[in-house]
C-alpha positions in Angstrom: 0.0 0.0 0.0 3.1 2.2 0.4 3.4 4.8 -2.4 5.6 7.9 -2.9 3.5 11.0 -2.1 4.8 13.0 -5.1 4.0 10.1 -7.4 0.5 9.7 -6.0 -0.2 13.5 -6.5 1.0 13.2 -10.1 -1.3 10.3 -10.7 -4.3 12.1 -9.1 -3.7 15.2 -11.3 -3.5 13.1 -14.4 -6.8 11.4 -13.4 -8.5 14.7 -13.0 -7.2 16.2 -16.2 -8.2 13.1 -18.1 -11.7 13.9 -17.0 -11.5 17.4 -18.6 -10.6 19.3 -15.4 -7.8 21.9 -15.6 -6.8 21.6 -11.9 -4.1 24.3 -12.3 -4.5 26.0 -8.9 -5.3 22.7 -7.3 -2.1 21.2 -8.7 0.0 24.1 -7.3 -1.6 23.5 -3.9 -0.9 19.8 -3.9 2.7 20.4 -4.9 3.0 22.8 -2.0 1.8 19.9 0.2 4.4 17.6 -1.2 7.2 20.1 -0.5 5.9 20.8 3.0 5.8 17.1 3.8 9.2 16.5 2.3 10.6 19.2 4.6 9.1 17.3 7.5 10.8 14.1 6.4 7.6 12.6 5.0 7.7 11.3 1.4 5.4 8.3 1.6 1.6 8.6 1.3 0.8 6.3 4.3 3.0 8.4 6.6 0.7 11.5 6.4 -0.9 12.3 9.7 -3.7 14.6 11.0 -1.1 16.8 12.7 0.9 17.2 9.5 -2.2 18.4 7.7 -3.0 20.9 10.5 0.5 22.2 10.4 0.4 22.5 6.6 -2.9 24.4 6.7 -1.5 26.7 9.4 1.5 27.4 7.1 -0.8 28.6 4.3 -2.9 31.3 6.1 -6.3 31.8 4.4 -8.2 34.5 6.1 -11.4 34.1 4.0 -13.4 30.9 4.7 -14.0 30.3 1.0 -10.2 30.3 0.2 -9.5 28.0 3.2 -12.3 25.6 2.2 -11.0 25.4 -1.4 -7.5 24.4 -0.1 -9.0 21.9 2.3 -11.4 20.5 -0.3 -8.5 20.0 -2.7 -6.6 17.9 -0.1 -9.7 16.0 0.9 -10.5 15.2 -2.8 -6.9 13.9 -3.2 -7.1 11.7 -0.1 -10.5 10.3 -1.0 -9.1 9.4 -4.4 -6.2 7.6 -2.7 -8.6 5.7 -0.5 -10.7 4.7 -3.5 -7.7 3.4 -5.3 -6.5 1.5 -2.2 -3.4 3.6 -1.7 -4.6 4.5 1.8 -6.8 2.5 4.2 -8.4 5.6 5.5 -8.0 9.4 5.0 -5.9 11.0 7.8 -7.5 14.4 7.3 -9.5 15.5 10.3 -9.8 19.3 9.8 -13.3 20.7 9.3 -14.5 23.2 6.8 -14.8 26.8 8.0 -18.3 28.2 8.2 -19.2 30.9 5.6 -21.4 33.3 7.5 -22.4 35.5 4.6 -22.4 35.3 0.9 -21.1 38.0 -1.3 -23.9 40.0 -3.0 -22.6 41.1 -6.5 -23.0 44.6 -7.9 -25.4 44.4 -10.8 -24.6 46.8 -13.6 -27.5 48.5 -15.4 -27.3 50.0 -18.9 -26.4 53.4 -17.5 -23.5 52.1 -15.4 -22.2 49.9 -18.2 -22.2 52.9 -20.7 -20.2 54.8 -18.1 -17.7 52.0 -17.8 -17.3 51.5 -21.5 -16.9 55.2 -22.2 -14.2 55.3 -19.5 -12.5 52.2 -21.0 -12.6 53.7 -24.5 -10.9 56.9 -23.2 -7.8 55.0 -21.9 -4.7 56.4 -23.5 -2.2 54.3 -25.3 1.4 53.9 -24.0 4.6 52.6 -25.6 3.8 49.0 -24.8 0.1 49.0 -25.5 -1.5 50.5 -28.7 -5.3 50.5 -29.0 -5.4 50.1 -25.2 -8.8 51.7 -24.8 -10.6 49.9 -27.5 -9.1 46.5 -26.4 -10.3 46.8 -22.8 -13.6 48.2 -23.9 -14.2 45.2 -26.2 -13.3 42.7 -23.4 -15.8 44.4 -21.1 -18.5 44.3 -23.8 -18.1 40.5 -24.2 -18.2 40.0 -20.4 -21.4 42.1 -20.1 -23.1 41.4 -23.4 -22.4 37.6 -23.6 -21.7 36.7 -20.0 -18.2 35.5 -20.7 -15.7 35.0 -17.9 -12.8 37.4 -18.0 -10.4 34.5 -18.7 -12.6 33.3 -21.6 -12.8 36.7 -23.2 -9.1 37.4 -22.8 -8.2 33.9 -24.1 -10.0 34.2 -27.4 -8.1 33.7 -30.6 -8.7 35.2 -34.1 -9.7 31.7 -35.3 -12.4 31.6 -32.6 -14.3 34.3 -34.4 -16.9 33.0 -36.9 -18.2 36.2 -38.5 -20.4 34.5 -41.0 -22.5 32.6 -38.4 -22.0 35.3 -35.7 -20.4 32.9 -33.3 -17.5 32.9 -30.8 -15.8 29.6 -30.0 -14.9 29.7 -26.3 -12.3 27.0 -25.8 -11.2 25.5 -22.5 -13.6 27.3 -20.2 -14.2 26.3 -16.6 -13.5 22.6 -16.1 -12.0 22.5 -19.6 -15.3 22.7 -21.4 -15.7 24.5 -24.8 -18.8 26.0 -26.3 -20.3 28.0 -29.1 -21.6 31.5 -28.1 -23.9 33.1 -30.7 -24.4 36.9 -30.7 -26.2 39.7 -32.4 -25.2 42.3 -35.0 -24.0 44.9 -32.4 -21.5 42.6 -30.7 -20.6 41.2 -34.2 -19.5 44.7 -35.2 -17.6 45.3 -32.0 -15.7 42.0 -32.5 -15.1 42.7 -36.2 -13.6 46.1 -35.3 -11.3 44.3 -32.9 -10.3 41.8 -35.6 -9.5 44.6 -37.9 -7.3 46.3 -35.3 -5.4 43.0 -34.7 -4.9 42.5 -38.5 -3.3 45.9 -38.7 -1.0 45.1 -35.7 1.7 42.5 -35.0 0.6 38.9 -35.7 2.1 35.5 -35.1 2.6 33.3 -38.2 -0.5 31.2 -37.5 -3.3 33.7 -37.9 -6.0 31.5 -36.4 -3.9 31.1 -33.2 -3.1 34.8 -32.8 -4.8 36.3 -29.7 -7.8 38.4 -30.4 -6.7 40.7 -27.5 -3.0 41.3 -27.4 -0.6 44.2 -27.2 2.5 42.4 -28.5 0.9 40.2 -31.0 1.8 36.9 -29.3 0.5 37.0 -25.8 -3.1 37.3 -24.7 -4.1 40.2 -22.5 -4.0 38.7 -19.0 -7.4 38.6 -17.2 -5.6 39.9 -14.1 -4.6 43.0 -16.1 -8.2 43.4 -17.3 -9.4 43.2 -13.7 -6.9 45.8 -12.6 -8.0 48.2 -15.3 -11.6 47.5 -14.4 -11.1 48.4 -10.8 -9.1 51.5 -11.7 -11.9 52.7 -14.0 -14.7 51.9 -11.5 -13.0 54.0 -8.9 -13.5 57.0 -11.1 -17.2 56.5 -11.9 -18.7 57.3 -8.5 -21.1 54.4 -8.8 -23.6 54.1 -6.0 -23.2 50.8 -4.3 -26.4 49.7 -2.4 -26.2 48.7 1.3 -25.0 45.1 1.7 -23.7 44.9 -1.8 -20.0 44.3 -2.4 -17.9 46.8 -4.4 -17.9 46.1 -8.2 -15.5 43.6 -9.7 -15.0 42.4 -13.2 -16.9 39.1 -12.7 -20.0 41.1 -11.8 -20.4 41.9 -15.5 -21.2 38.2 -15.9 -23.7 38.3 -13.0 -25.2 41.4 -14.7 -25.6 39.5 -18.0 -27.6 36.7 -16.2 -29.8 39.1 -14.3 -30.4 41.1 -17.5 -31.5 38.0 -19.4 -34.0 37.2 -16.7 -35.3 40.7 -16.6 -35.7 40.8 -20.4 -37.7 37.6 -20.4 -40.1 38.9 -17.8 -40.6 42.1 -19.8 -41.2 40.2 -23.0 -43.8 38.0 -21.3 -41.7 34.8 -21.5 -41.5 32.1 -18.9 -38.0 32.4 -17.3 -38.2 29.0 -15.7 -38.5 27.3 -19.1 -35.5 29.1 -20.4 -33.0 28.5 -17.5 -31.6 25.5 -19.3 -30.8 27.6 -22.3 -29.2 30.3 -20.2 -27.2 27.6 -18.3 -25.9 26.1 -21.6 -25.1 29.6 -23.0 -23.0 30.5 -19.9 -21.1 27.2 -19.9 -22.7 25.6 -16.8 -23.4 21.9 -16.3 -26.9 22.6 -15.0 -29.2 25.4 -13.9 -28.2 25.0 -10.3 -24.8 26.6 -11.1 -26.6 29.4 -13.1 -28.9 30.2 -10.2 -25.9 31.6 -8.3 -25.9 34.4 -10.8 -29.5 35.3 -10.5 -29.4 38.1 -7.9 -32.8 39.6 -7.0 -32.7 43.3 -8.0 -35.5 45.9 -7.4 -36.3 45.8 -11.2 -36.5 42.0 -11.2 -38.6 41.9 -8.1 -41.0 44.5 -9.6 -41.4 42.4 -12.8 -42.0 39.3 -10.8 -44.7 41.1 -8.7 -46.4 42.3 -11.9 -46.3 38.8 -13.3 -47.8 37.3 -10.1 -50.6 39.9 -9.9 -51.6 39.2 -13.5 -51.6 35.5 -12.7 -53.6 35.9 -9.5 -56.1 38.6 -10.8 -58.9 36.2 -11.8 -58.8 34.5 -8.4 -58.8 37.8 -6.6 -61.8 39.1 -8.6 -63.7 35.9 -7.9 -62.9 36.2 -4.1 -64.0 39.9 -4.2 -67.5 38.8 -5.4 
């Protein structure tokens, strides 16, 4: 049953990636565990102890419960895999998850706030290392808000992922390694076409299809972390009113805003939102609507539309009762 810890971790990561999981951050966390255990003189899987795990977790301070639980969950998943494959008789992990007392309420952008953000992005000046800086970041934000793309998905697009004839974007290797087709309308098609034209006029790698759609040097994609930094810098200049209990805006909130905007539009068009959640889930790259539900924050506009819908539904009954 004895097996080298580093070898077991490598086998586990290969197993997860064979299932289509990226497991990049998880891989780094497990390699940190291997180095920590090695420093304690432990290199065999069956020599891991509850105390070693407690010491390791203490050496990686995570002040937020969500971050701590992610690290703990990665370790637990690895050990459960080892038990399943009979590399361990029982998991030595005894540490409990931390309780998350309150969830983060995202800031939902309306049309007015988004126009402010896009105008501020378009006004960004170029510098010696970044030409078309304003239009590049503006287009990234348009895709995050208008199509609900994750920042990493938008920044990672290649020129070959743009299907202008069918008005499609091919999002490759999204969360959990999934790829999907994302259709869009004429407005976003024009925004994307303008970005393609700018890239054609700039530096390109030999393989046109593999050239990044968003790049300042022609070979490397704009990093989503850079897009997030620019987003926060711009938001700080807009004087947005953040409602009580709502977290300050972050780039991922544009994706939340897309989901809420879809729901609000369906209500206003007289459609049944419940019957369309599977479509929204597929569009956003989720496995099922349960994951999509996380994005459906109740806003005053959304609540008002729901009330109007309910009153119309209940009106015949209320009239009958009044008689």
